[in-house]
Each structure stands twice: as C-alpha cells, then as structure tokens.
N, C-alpha and C positions, 0 to 999 in steps of 0.2 A: 052136827051136820047130818042130816038124814040121807038115805040112799038116793032119793029122787033129786035132791038139790045137788048132791055130788055128781050124779049122772048129768044133770044140766050143766054143771060147771065144766066137766070134762068135754062135753059137746061144745060149749062156748070156747074152750081153749082150742079145740080142733078147728072150729070155724075161724078163729083168729090166725091159726097156723096156715090155713088155706088162703086167707086174705093176704097174709104177709108174703107167702111164697107164690102167690097167684096161681096156685094149683087148681083152683076152682074153674079155671079156664081150660084146663087140659081135658083131653079125651080120656075115657076109662083106661085104655091100654097105656097111655102116657103116664097116668097116675100110678099104675102098677109098677112101671119101670122106675119112676121117680121115687116112690115110697120104698121100693126094694133097695135102690141104691142108697138112700138115706139111712134105712135101717141097717144095712150092711156096714156103712161108715160108722154109725154110732156103735154098733157091735164091736168093730175092730178098735175103735177108740177106747171103749170100756175094757176090752181084753188087754190092750197095750198098757193102759193105766194100771190094771191089776198086776200085770207081769212086771212092769218096770218099777212101780212104786216100792214093791217089796225089796227089790235089788238095791235101789237107791237108799232106802231107809236102812238096810243092813250095812251098806258102805258108810253111811253117815254115822251110825252107831259105833262102828269099828274105829272111825276117825276120832269120834268123841272119846271113846275108851282109851285110845292111844294118847290123845292130848291130855287126858286126866291122869295118865300113868297107871291105869288099872287094866286088868285083863278080864275078858268075859269068862263066865263059869266054864264054858266048854273048852276054852284054851287052857285054863288053869288046871282042869282035871286031866287034860291030855299030857301035861308036863309031869304030873305026879306019877 
C-alpha cells in the first residue's frame, strides 16, 4: 500500500466517522468540543486499560502460582 492510497483510506475512514456520528452537520466550534471530548474519553480509556490490566494480570498470575503450589522468583528469593 503506497502513501497516497493510505492517505485516501484514512480520509475515507474519517468521512465514515463523520457520517456515523452526524458530525458533518455541526458547526466548527461544536466539532472542536465534540472531538475534544471524544479524544479525552479515548485517552482516559487507554490510560485506565494500561494501568488496570497490569494490576489484574499480576493478581491473576499470583493466583495461578498459588493454585499450582509454586512461588514466584521474587518471593522465593526473599525467603532465603
């Protein structure tokens, strides 16, 4: 895929987004507020996912290690 077709594809996706959300009917100042709010929401969702997935994965691994009867390396070295 060359750069020109990629640019056209991104433009097509943006046009689809505007059609789905009906944001093509908004005035420019309304679009700024709408896009700012949506960008902020997506940013907070990504941050929350990044922050919480690590904590949940750590808890799930500790539960798995407990169920298997083994200890993680960090806990085993602390006991010695």
